[in-house]
C-alpha positions as CSV (number, residue, x, y, z in Angstrom):
1,M,-0.1,0.1,-0.1
2,T,1.4,3.2,-1.1
3,S,0.9,6.3,1.3
4,R,-0.5,9.8,-0.3
5,A,2.8,11.2,0.7
6,E,4.8,8.6,-1.4
7,Y,2.1,8.6,-4.0
8,A,2.6,12.6,-4.6
9,A,6.2,12.5,-5.0
10,V,6.0,10.1,-7.8
11,D,4.9,11.6,-11.3
12,P,2.1,9.0,-12.6
13,G,2.5,9.9,-16.3
14,P,0.0,11.3,-18.7
15,Q,-1.8,8.0,-18.7
16,T,-2.5,7.3,-15.3
17,L,-5.4,9.1,-13.1
18,R,-5.8,9.5,-9.5
19,I,-9.6,8.8,-9.2
20,D,-11.6,8.5,-5.7
21,P,-14.1,5.9,-6.6
22,H,-16.5,6.1,-3.5
23,V,-17.7,9.5,-2.5
24,H,-21.1,10.8,-1.1
25,T,-23.0,14.1,-1.7
26,A,-26.2,15.1,0.7
27,A,-28.5,12.8,-1.6
28,S,-27.3,10.0,0.7
29,Y,-28.9,10.1,4.3
30,D,-25.5,10.3,5.8
31,G,-23.7,12.8,3.6
32,T,-23.4,16.6,4.0
33,T,-21.4,17.6,0.7
34,T,-23.4,19.7,-1.8
35,P,-22.5,19.0,-5.6
36,T,-21.0,22.3,-5.8
37,E,-18.7,21.3,-2.7
38,L,-17.6,18.2,-3.9
39,V,-16.5,19.3,-7.4
40,D,-14.2,22.0,-5.3
41,A,-13.2,19.5,-2.9
42,A,-12.2,17.1,-5.8
43,R,-10.5,20.1,-7.5
44,R,-8.5,20.8,-4.1
45,A,-7.4,17.3,-3.3
46,G,-5.8,17.1,-7.0
47,L,-7.9,14.6,-8.3
48,D,-8.3,13.6,-12.0
49,G,-11.8,12.2,-11.4
50,I,-14.3,10.8,-8.9
51,A,-17.2,8.2,-9.0
52,V,-20.3,9.6,-6.8
53,T,-21.7,6.9,-5.2
54,D,-24.7,7.9,-3.1
55,H,-27.0,5.1,-1.4
56,D,-29.4,3.7,-3.8
57,T,-29.5,7.2,-5.9
58,I,-27.6,8.5,-8.8
59,E,-29.5,11.7,-8.5
60,G,-26.7,13.5,-6.6
61,A,-23.8,11.9,-9.3
62,R,-26.0,13.3,-11.9
63,E,-25.9,16.7,-10.8
64,V,-22.1,16.5,-9.8
65,A,-21.2,15.5,-13.3
66,R,-23.7,18.3,-14.8
67,L,-21.6,20.8,-12.3
68,A,-17.9,19.6,-13.2
69,P,-15.3,21.4,-15.4
70,D,-14.2,19.4,-18.5
71,D,-10.8,18.3,-17.1
72,L,-12.7,16.8,-14.1
73,L,-14.1,13.2,-14.7
74,V,-17.2,12.3,-12.9
75,V,-18.4,8.6,-13.2
76,V,-22.1,8.4,-12.4
77,G,-22.9,5.6,-10.0
78,C,-24.5,4.5,-6.5
79,E,-23.5,2.4,-3.7
80,V,-26.3,-0.7,-3.9
81,S,-27.9,-1.8,-0.7
82,T,-27.5,-5.7,-1.9
83,A,-28.9,-8.2,0.6
84,D,-25.2,-9.3,1.3
85,G,-23.7,-5.9,1.7
86,H,-22.9,-2.7,-0.1
87,L,-21.8,-2.8,-3.8
88,L,-20.6,0.2,-5.5
89,A,-22.0,0.3,-9.0
90,L,-19.7,2.5,-11.3
91,G,-20.7,3.7,-14.7
92,V,-24.9,2.9,-14.5
93,D,-27.6,5.2,-16.0
94,A,-30.2,4.1,-13.1
95,A,-29.6,2.9,-9.6
96,P,-29.9,-1.0,-9.5
97,E,-32.5,-2.6,-7.3
98,P,-31.8,-2.6,-3.9
99,G,-32.2,-6.2,-1.9
100,R,-31.0,-8.6,-4.1
101,P,-27.8,-11.1,-3.7
102,L,-25.0,-9.3,-4.2
103,P,-23.7,-11.6,-7.2
104,Q,-27.0,-10.9,-9.0
105,T,-26.7,-7.3,-8.4
106,A,-22.8,-7.3,-10.0
107,R,-24.2,-9.0,-12.9
108,A,-26.9,-6.6,-13.4
109,V,-24.8,-3.6,-13.4
110,R,-22.2,-5.5,-15.9
111,D,-25.0,-6.1,-18.1
112,A,-25.7,-2.2,-17.7
113,G,-22.2,-1.5,-18.9
114,G,-21.0,-0.6,-15.3
115,V,-18.3,-1.7,-13.0
116,A,-19.3,-3.4,-9.9
117,I,-16.7,-3.0,-6.7
118,V,-17.4,-4.3,-3.3
119,A,-17.3,-1.6,-0.9
120,H,-15.5,-1.7,2.9
121,P,-16.0,-5.8,2.7
122,F,-15.9,-7.8,5.8
123,Q,-16.8,-4.7,7.8
124,R,-20.1,-6.0,9.1
125,S,-21.0,-2.9,11.0
126,R,-20.9,-0.8,7.9
127,H,-22.8,-3.5,5.9
128,G,-19.7,-5.0,4.4
129,A,-20.3,-8.0,2.6
130,R,-19.0,-11.5,3.7
131,E,-16.4,-13.6,1.9
132,A,-18.6,-16.3,1.0
133,A,-21.0,-13.6,-0.6
134,I,-18.4,-12.1,-2.9
135,E,-18.4,-13.6,-6.2
136,D,-18.8,-12.5,-10.1
137,V,-17.5,-9.1,-9.0
138,D,-15.1,-6.7,-11.0
139,G,-13.2,-5.6,-8.1
140,I,-12.7,-5.3,-4.3
141,E,-12.2,-1.8,-2.1
142,V,-9.1,-3.0,-0.5
143,Y,-8.3,0.4,1.4
144,N,-11.3,2.3,2.7
145,A,-10.1,5.5,4.4
146,H,-13.1,5.1,6.7
147,A,-12.1,2.2,8.5
148,V,-11.5,2.7,12.5
149,T,-8.5,0.2,12.3
150,N,-6.7,-1.2,9.3
151,V,-7.5,-5.1,10.2
152,R,-10.4,-5.3,7.8
153,N,-8.5,-3.4,4.7
154,R,-5.8,-6.0,5.0
155,Q,-8.1,-8.8,5.2
156,A,-9.7,-7.5,1.9
157,D,-6.7,-6.8,0.1
158,R,-5.4,-10.6,1.1
159,F,-8.9,-11.7,-0.5
160,A,-8.5,-9.4,-3.4
161,T,-5.1,-10.8,-4.1
162,R,-6.0,-14.8,-3.7
163,R,-9.0,-14.0,-6.0
164,D,-7.1,-12.2,-8.2
165,Y,-9.7,-9.0,-8.2
166,P,-8.6,-5.7,-9.2
167,R,-7.9,-3.8,-6.3
168,F,-9.2,-0.4,-5.2
169,G,-8.8,2.3,-2.7
170,A,-11.2,5.1,-1.8
171,S,-12.0,7.5,0.5
172,D,-15.8,6.9,1.1
173,A,-16.3,10.5,1.8
174,H,-19.2,12.1,3.1
175,R,-17.7,15.4,3.9
176,P,-15.6,18.0,1.7
177,G,-12.5,17.4,3.9
178,N,-12.0,13.7,3.6
179,V,-12.2,13.7,-0.2
180,G,-9.3,12.1,-1.9
181,R,-8.3,11.0,1.3
182,A,-7.6,7.6,-0.5
183,A,-7.9,7.0,-4.0
184,T,-7.2,4.7,-7.0
185,D,-4.5,5.0,-9.7
186,V,-6.3,4.0,-12.8
187,R,-3.5,3.3,-15.8
188,L,-5.0,3.7,-18.9
189,P,-3.7,1.4,-21.9
190,A,-1.2,2.4,-24.1
191,D,-3.4,2.7,-27.1
192,A,-5.8,4.8,-25.1
193,A,-6.5,8.5,-26.7
194,P,-3.3,10.7,-25.7
195,S,-4.1,13.2,-22.7
196,T,-5.8,16.3,-23.7
197,A,-7.1,19.3,-21.2
198,D,-10.3,17.5,-21.1
199,A,-10.9,14.1,-18.9
200,P,-10.9,10.9,-20.9
201,P,-14.1,9.4,-21.8
202,T,-15.8,7.3,-18.9
203,E,-15.9,4.0,-20.9
204,T,-12.2,4.3,-21.1
205,V,-11.4,4.5,-17.6
206,L,-14.3,1.8,-16.8
207,E,-12.3,-0.7,-19.0
208,A,-8.8,0.2,-17.1
209,M,-10.5,-0.8,-14.1
210,R,-12.2,-3.9,-15.4
211,A,-8.5,-5.0,-16.6
212,G,-7.3,-4.6,-13.0
213,R,-5.3,-1.5,-14.0
214,T,-5.6,-0.3,-10.8
215,E,-3.1,0.7,-7.5
216,P,-4.8,1.7,-4.2
217,V,-3.5,4.7,-2.2
218,G,-4.5,6.7,0.8
219,D,-4.7,7.3,4.8
220,R,-7.4,6.3,7.1
221,T,-9.8,8.7,8.6
222,T,-8.7,9.7,12.2
223,T,-10.9,8.1,14.7
224,W,-12.0,11.4,15.9
225,Q,-13.2,12.1,12.2
226,Y,-14.9,8.7,12.5
227,L,-16.6,9.2,15.4
228,T,-17.8,12.8,14.2
229,K,-19.4,10.9,11.2
230,V,-21.1,8.5,13.8
231,V,-22.8,11.2,15.7
232,G,-23.6,12.9,12.7
233,N,-25.6,10.2,11.0
234,A,-27.5,9.7,14.1
235,R,-28.7,12.9,14.1
236,R,-29.6,12.8,10.3
237,K,-31.6,10.3,10.4
238,T,-34.0,12.2,12.2
239,T,-33.7,15.0,9.8
240,S,-33.7,16.0,6.1
241,L,-31.0,17.3,4.2
242,S,-31.2,19.4,1.0
243,L,-29.0,18.4,-1.8
244,F,-28.6,21.7,-2.9
């Protein structure tokens, strides 16, 4: 696992993108970030792209994509509440139906042209999937910045390596300040279109993810930040937040 400091010291080259594939807006019940704040946070973090993955909705992601400048890639997605745990659906036009088995949901995501990544696996308190439920997916989130300890991240990394799944790092940010705390280095193929001022096509990036051209990088959220999030979530469950 490469730290953010080590990663930032290395020039990734024009064909490598730094993407945070798991961020939330206020469209998530536990998120506070407006679409405008998310775009600004991604730019401040020096990211090339983000995947917006609110819980069982793509409405926040659509608004972020509408607001984003041409040089910031925004992948429309969501975090699906499957019967077995949370699954990131990247590059979809509609939120997959929640409550179905994880493998079935992953196949539906793929059939829709998307990429299915298991979010924070083995973290049962956060609806992470058990090992027995994980199959037929496109990748594993092996480094989630919101893990209080690194135990489950290491377990996820070992599992992904053993099963030869592409490995992803992500911030799981629900607040602007955490965007980019962890991310994924996505290496585009050599025959991809040369870099320009604009972000590359989403499908090019999704194909690189499916092919396993990924490397996780990042730092964990501090214990204080995590506890603040937990307390805030408890309060927000009884209130409504405006996306805008």
